[in-house]
N, C-alpha and C positions, 0 to 999 in steps of 0.2 A: 504493500500500500504506500509505503514511503517512497518507493521508486516511482509509482504512478503519480503521486503528488509532485515529485521532483520533475518528472517528465512534463507534466501539465504546466508547471511554472516555467520550465525552459521553453516549451512551445509558446506560451503566452508572451514571454520575453522576446522570443524570436519574431513573433507576429507583430509586436509593437516596435521592433527595431527600425523598420523603414520609416514609419511615421515620426519616431523620435529623431532619427537621423535627418529627415527633411526639416523638422522643426528647428534643429540645431543649426543647420546649414541653409536655412531659408533665404537669408539675404544673399548669400553667394549664388544659390540656384536662380533667384530672380535676376540678379545682375548678369549672370552668364546668358540667361534666356533673352534679356533685354539687348545685350551686345549682339547676339545672333540675329535678332529681329532688326536691329539698327543696320547691320551690314546688308541684310536681305532687302530692307526698305530702300537703302541708298542705291542698290543695284536695280530694283524693280520700279521704284517711284521717282527717285531723284530728289531734288530740293524744291525750294520755292515756298511762297507764302500760301495762305489758305486759298484754294482754287475758287474762282468765281462760279464755277458750275455747281459747287456745293453750298452756295449761299441762297438764302430766301429773302427777297425784297419785301419787307413788311410795310414800307412807307405808304404804299397804295391802300391796302386793307385798313391799316391803322388810321390813315387820313380819312377814309370813308366812314369808319366808326366814329372818329372825332367829329366829322361834319354832321353825321346823323344825330349824335348826342346834342350838339349845339343847336341844330335845327329843331329838335323835338323837346328840348329841355323845358320849354314853357307850355307844351301842349300834350305831351304823351302822358297817359295815366300812370305809368311807372314813376315818372318824376313828380307828377302832381300829387299823387296819393301815397307815395312811399318816401322817396328821397326828399321830396319837398317838405313833408312833415318832419322828417329827421332834421333837415337843415333849419327849419323854423324853430324846432325845439332847442337846438344847439344855440341859435342866436338869442332866443329869449332867455335861456339859462345863463349864458355868459353875461348878457346885459343885466339880468336881475342880480347876479352876484356882484357885478361891477357897481351897480347903483347902491347896493347895501354897503359896499366898501367906501364909496364916496359919502354916503350918509353917516357912516361911523366917523369919517374924518381921520386925519393923521393920528390924533390922540387916541381915538377908539381902537383903530387897527393896531397901533403900537402897544396899547395896554393889553389888548387881546393876545397879541403875540407873546408878550412878557408873562402874562398870567397863565396862559396855556403851558408855556415852557416851565414855569414854576410848578404848576400842578403835576406835570409829567416827569420833570427831570431835576427840579430843585432851583435854588436861587441863582446859582452860578450861570446856568444856561439861560435863565430868565433875563439876567442882565445882558448877556450876549445877544439875545433876541431883540431886546429893546434898543441896544446900541446899533444893531444891524439895520433896523427899520429907520432909525433916526438918521443914520448915515446915508441911506437911500434918499431921504428927503433933503438932506444937506447938499447932495450932489445935483439937486434939481430934477430928480427922476421919480418923484412920487407918483405922478399920474401914470407914466409908462409901467412902473412897478405894479400898481393896482390893476392895470390892464392885463399884465402877464399873470398876476395872482388870480384874477377872475377866470382867465382861461385855464389856469392850472387846476383850480378847484373843480370845475366842471369836468375837465379831462381826466383827472385822477379819480373822481367819483365814478365816472363811467368805466374807466379801466379796471378799478377794483371790483365793481359789480360784475363786469364781463369776465375778468380773470377768475374771480371767486366761483362763478357759476361753472366755467369750464373746468377749473380745478376740482370742484365738488364732484362733477360727473366723472372726471378721470380718477379721482381718489376712491370712488365707490364702485367703479366698473373697470375690470381689466381690459375689456374690449375697447372702451372709450380711451383708456390710457394708451393702449398700443396704437390706436388710430391718431390720437392727438400728438403723440411724441414726435413723429417726423415733421409735422406741421410746425410745432414749436421750435424744433431744431433749425428748420429752414428760416423761420422768422428771426431766430437769434443771430444768424450770420448775415442777414440783410442789413446793409448800411442804411442809416436813417433817411438819406435822400430818396431811396427806392420807394419809401412809403408815401412820398408826396405825389407821385405820378398818378396812381389809380384814382385817388380821391379828387385830384384836380380835374381829371377827365370827367368825373360824375358831378362834382359839386362846384367846380369852377374855383376861381381865386377868392379867398375870403376866410372868415372865421370858421364856418362849418367845416371846410376842408382841413384847416389847421387842427381843429379839435379832433376830428375823426382820424386823421393821420397820427396824431399823438396817442389816441386810444389804441389803435392797431399796434403801435410801437411799444407801448408801455404795459399792455395787458399780459403778455406772455410770462414775465416774472411772477406775477400774482398767480397765474394758473399753475405754473410749475411748482411753486412753493406751497400752494394750497393742496395740490395733489400729493406732494411729498409729505406734508404734515399729516394728512388723513391716512395715507398708506402706511406710515411708520408709527401709527398709534400703538401704544403698549398692548401687546396681545393679551397679557394677563388681565389688564383692566377691562378690555373689551369682553373677554370671556366671563369675567365676574358680572358685568352688566347684563350679559345675555342670560346667565344662570339665575339672575334675579327677576327674569321675565320681562325685561325691557324690550320694547319693539325696536325695529330698525330706526325709526325716526327719533325715538327717545335716546337710543345709543349714540346717534349722530349729535344730538343737541347737548346731551349731558356728559358724553365721554370723548368722542372723536374731536369735536371742535375745541373744547377746552384744552385737550392735550396738544392740539396743533396751534395754540395761540402764538408761540414764538415764531413758527414758520409764517403764520398769517401776518404778523407785524413786520417780519423781515420782507415779506412780499410787498407790503404797503410801502416800506422804506425804498425798496428797489423801484417800485412803480413810480413813486414820487420823483426820484432822481432821473429816471428815464423820461418821464413826462416833462420835467423841466428842461432837460436837454433837447427833447423834440419840439417843445413849444418855442424854443429859441430858434431852432433850425426852420420851423414852420413859418417864420417871418418871411421867408422867400415867397410863400404863397399867400401872404396877406394876413398873418396872425396879428400884426401890430405889436404894441408894447415894447419891452426892452429889446427883444430880438430884432425888431424892425429898426430901432435906433442903431444897433450894432451893424446890421446889414447895410444900411444907408451910409454909415460912416466908413465901413470897409470899402464900399464901392467907390467912395471918393478919397480913399486912403487918408482919412482924417482920424489919426490914431487917438488924439485927445478925446474926441466925441465918442469913439468906440470904447475907450477905457471908462469913460464916465457912465456909459450904459452897461459895460461889462462887469464893473464892480458890484452893482446891485444884484446881478444874476448870480454871482459867486456867493454873495451874502445870503440870498434866498436859499441857495443850494445848501450852504453850510448849516443854516438854522433848521431847515426842514429835515436834513439828514440827521443832525444831532438829536432833535426832538423825537423823531420816530425810532432812532436807534436806542435812545434812553428808555423809551416806553417798552421796547422789547427786552432790554436788559433787566427791567424791574419786575418782569413777570416771575412769579414764584418767590419773591422776597416778601418780607413781613409787611402787611398792609398798614397804611397810615392810621393814626388814631382818629376816631370820629367816623360818622357815616360818610360813604363815598360821595353822596350828592352835595355835601356841604362845600367841598373844595370847588366843585364846578359852579355852585351858586356864587361863590366869591368871584370866579372868573367872569360870569355873566354880569354881576353887579359892578365889578370894577370896569369892565368894558363900557357899559352903559353910562356909568358915572363920568368916565374920562371923556366920552363923546359929548355928553351934555355940557360939561364944564367948558370944553373947547368951543362949542357952539355959542354958549352964553358970553364967552369972551370974544366972539366975532372972529374966531380963527379956526373954522372947521377945516380949511385947506391950509397947507403949509405956506407960510408967507414967503414971497419972493425975496424979501430982504434977508431971510435966514439961509439962503442958498450960497454955496461956495462953488464957483466955477473952476474946474480943473482942466478944461479943454485947452486954453491958451498955454498955461504952464507946461502941460504934457507935450503939446506940439512944439513948444520952445525946446524942451528937453530932447524930443525926437530930432529936432533940427540940429541941436548940438551933437547928438549921437551920429547923425548923418554926416556932419562936418568932420567929426573927430574919430568915430569908430567905424562908420560905414565903409570908408576907404582911406587909404593913405597912412595907415598905422605902420610905423617902421618895423621891420623884421617879420612880425607875425602876420601883417596884413589886416585889413578891415573885414567886417562881417560880410560885406558885399563880395570881397575877394574869396572868403570861405565858401559862400554860396555858389560863386562861379566855379571854383575849383571842384566842389562837390558835384556840381552838375556835369562838368567836363570830364572829370576823372572817374566818376562812379555812375551817375544816372545815365549819361549818354552811352557808355560802353555796355552797361547791363541792358538798356533798352535795345541798342543796336544788335547785341548778341542774341537776345530773345527773338527779335524780328528776323535775324539772319537764319536762325534754326528752321529747318523744314517743319511744316505744320505737323506732319505725322511723327517726327522725332520729338516734338514738344508733348504731343499726346502720350507717346511712349514714356517719356520722362515722368509725366504726371502719374501714369500707371505704375511705374516702378516705385516712386515715392509712396503712393497710396498702398501698394501691396506690401512694402516692407513694414509699414506701421499698422496696416489694417487687414481687411479681409477682401475676398473677391467682390462682395457686395459694395463695400465702400470704394474699392478701386473702380468698379463700373460706374458708380455715381460720379466720382471725380472726373473720369474720362468723358462721360456724357455731358457733364456740365461744361467742361472745357471745349468740347466739340460744338456745343450749342452756341458758344460765343462766335465761333467761325461761321456757323450757319446764319447767325443774325447779321453777319457782314461787318462786324466791328473788331476784327482780329487784331489789327495793328494798334488802334487806340487801347484795346484791352491789354495788350502786351506793354504798352507805355505805362498804363496804370500798374500793371504787375511789376514792372521794373522799379517804380517808386515804392511799392509795398515791400519788395524784397530788400531794397536799400534801407528803408526805414526799419524793417524788422531786424536787419543785421546790426544797425547802430543801437536799437532798443535792447537787443539781447546782450550785446557787449557791455553796455552801461548797466543794464538791469541785473544781469548775473553778477557783475562785480559788486554793485551796491548791495544786492541781496546776500551774497556770501559775506561781505564785510559786516552787514547788520546781524547776520546769524552768529558771527564769531566775536562780536563786541556789543555789549548792552549799551554802551555810550553812543555808538554809531546808530543803533536802532532807535534810541530815544531822540537823537537829533533828526533822524529821517522821518519819524512818525508824524509830526505836525505838517511837514512839507508834503508828505504823501497824502495825508488827510485832505489838505486843501486842494491838491492837484486832482484827487480822485472825485471830488465833489464839483469840480468846474465843468460846465457844459462844453461840448465840443467846439462850439462857435468861438468861445472866449480865447481858445488857444491860438487863434489866428491873429489876435491883436499884437502880442509882443513880437511874433516872428515877422510880421509885416514891418514893424518899426525897426527891427534889427537887420532883416535880410531883404526887404523890398518885396517884390512879387515874382512869382516863378515857381518852378517845380521844387527847388530846394527848400523854400519856406514851407511849402505844403508838407514835405517830408519832415521838416523840423517840428511843425505843429503835431504831426502824427506821433513822432517819437515822444514828445512831452506828454501827450495824452495816454500813450500805452505804457509808459515807464512805471507808474505806480502799481499797476496790476502785476507786472513782471517782477518787480522788486518784492512785493508782498508775498506772492506765490513762492518765489525762490527762497525767501527767508523762512517761510513756514515749512517748506519742504526740507530745508537743511536742519531746522530746529527739531523736526519730527523724527530724525534718525535716532534709533534706539540708543539711549545713554550707555547701556551695558556694552554694546558693540564698540562705542567710542572708548570706553574705559579699558576694554580688552585690548584694543589696538594701542592705546597709550601705554599699557603695562608691558606690551611687547617691544616697546622702544620706538614706536612710530613718531616721527616729527609732526608738527602741525600741518605742513604742506603735504606730507604723506597721508595723513588722516583725511585731508580734504580730497586728494586725488583718488585714493584707493578705497575710502570708506564712505564719506559723506556724499560725494557726487554720484557714485554708482547707486547707493541706496535711495538717493533723492531723485532718481531718474524719472519716475512718474510725475512728480511735481514739476520738474524742469520741462518735460514735454508739455504739460498743461500750460506752463508759462509761455512756451513757444506758441501754442495754439491761441491763447488769449492775446498775445502780442500781435499775431497775424491779423486776427479779427478786428482788434482795436485800431491798428495802423490803417487797415483798409478803410475803416469808417471815416477817418479824418483825411486820408489822402483823397477820397472822393469829394469831401467838402472843400479840399484845397483847390478845386476848380474855381472857387470864388476869388482866389488870390493868384491865379495864373498857373495852377497845377496842370491844366489842360486835360487831354485824354477823355476818359469816360465822364469824369466829374464835370468837365466843361460842357460836354454834350447834354448832360442833365440840366445844368444851369441854363444853357442856351435854349433848350426845349421849353423850360418853364418860363423864361423871360420873353421869348418870342412867340409863345403859343404854338410852337412846333412840337406837338405831343408825340408825333411819330418818332422824331429824333430822341426826345426825352425818354419815351417808353422803351425803345430798343436799348438805349444806353443803360437804363435802370435794370432791365432784364439781364443785360450782360454783367452788370455789377453783382446782381444776385448770383449768377452762375459762377463768377469769379470767387465770390465769398464762399459759396458752397464747395468749390474745388479746393480752395485753400484750407477750409475747415477740415475736409476729409483727409487731406494729406498731412495734417499736423495734429489731428485729434487723438490724444492718448487714451486708449481704452484697452481692456483686456481682450484683445482680438486674436492673440497668438496662442490661446489655449483652448481646449475643448474642440467642438465640432467646427468652429469657424476658423481654426488654424490652418 
């Protein structure tokens, strides 16, 4: 019997040997196969860009659709009785919230912000909130801030309701969860600009399109985190509730939702941040408010005016992020003394009292005499920088020289190299990268997404955008990995970096364009610089967390064996933190792409310019094709960099 067992084990080992061998040598096998296909393709197909015979001209059909929508927008029942009602509801909601904010006045709104922050997070954050709103008024941006806040309130409320309903369905049904997951994955890799195009096609330029684009962009985090919280509810608690005879609805209301409170508040936090980011970007399609001020200032390269509107955006983001994050952190802590309603009664009474006092003092609106103009001083500083830092700096050169060198030495060669590659070789390269890190399914998705760009007829502009993304990701990873490793090995460095990363992570995408335009002018290099600044915080944080999560026992063992700090870093921490580093690469790619596309506003060109041009000129065919290509490019980049457990089990 022993011999039989031994033989069976030997047979099982032998049977698994080919699969194990393939798994171990998978990268080599894929590379050898790719080399063979490369040689065969060069012999059979030759070189050249994407062939015209494989493109589909969508300008005609899209133009016809656009014309039909424009011609029937005021008469067709679909617009009159469905989209029209949605548009009217959005306009009335935003206008109603805006009128309430104006009625409360600067004193009422500021008091409400401070009292809510005090009720949720304590006196320190309350003072921060009050100072932030007062600073918005001091900069002369009170009315645009209220316009943005009104749009935000409506968009966030709609996003939370939609996301919570989708998350509820996905959390309670495996079938809905499986169906919804690829949709949310795709929405996550879509740059914000891509959301503007469909809503403009249906709703036109204005507040309804801006709000609905914001809802589409901001709802997925709420849906994901709601589903996660419901599905990860403690099985023991759920079983105990069921054993007590609770119905499904009772278990949901008394067990699942209370257990998922942290995830729900985190979803609210992420939804608010994404909605604010999108509300600013939506200024391109008539959202108004602070985003419109930034957009108009950037269009005229008025850095002072852009900064005056950009600072309130950052302040709003910081306050909203801190308040919602603090609310999530306080879940599960000891409750405050006294009934819960008493604190909120103080909030309401304080808000009403402040508004009444300001109105009795005849100062419901912030007086113009109390404003501080920073536009001229900032523009003077920018002028000084242009004269002294922009060019002509001895030895190191000016920032304009750096931008020119970066464009000439890096961006141009990468773009020209990608456009020189035969189209089929580029598809093969995408397939190899996706196959090395993923499965056949993700490989097929990546290749089809890249091929769709060629079919849409925007191959060269897409490769131009891709060259900017690759250059930006390379710079982001070099700086981000170095900063992350330094922060993981030094508490002092981590403490110094934390406030900087906090501020950078809460700034909307639009705001990053302001300093780079001041320093580097307009062009592709400034677009890449803004993308690097935007993506760095996520890369640094993920790298630091991954390095810190390495098992301390392993680190101590390597230290006891005489390993130096550099040896521990190279041979222990970096290999064990590989999943986190791959995740950092993935997030860096997605975030860089998002801002490189917006860089079309400051001379980035390529697909981003096509989107901006399509929106500005009403050429929806050009904008929609470029938007679809951006989505395909984002999907491809996500699939070739997404770290998941794909090399084990059946998918290997």
